[in-house]
N, C-alpha and C positions, 0 to 999 in steps of 0.2 A: 822684967824681960820683955823685949818687944817682940812682936809677930815675926820679924826678920830673925831675931835671935832664936826664937822658937824653931823656925824652918831650919836654922843651921845646927841647932842642937839635936833635933828629931831626925830620924831616918825612917826608911820604909817599914822597919820593924818595930818602931817605937809605938807603944800603945798609949797614945796621949792625944789630947784634942785642945785647941786653943779656945777658950770661952771666955768672952768679956776681960781680955787682958790676963787671964790666968791659964796655967796649964793644968789640965785635968788628967790625971793618970788613970789608966785601966789595968785592972789585975788580968793576967792570962787566964784564958777560960780552962 
């Protein structure tokens, strides 16, 4: 997945971050 694809996939409510070419998901608090 590219950063551009990540931006297309994620939305404002997505708990995820782009780190070194990988998507890091966060669990809801």
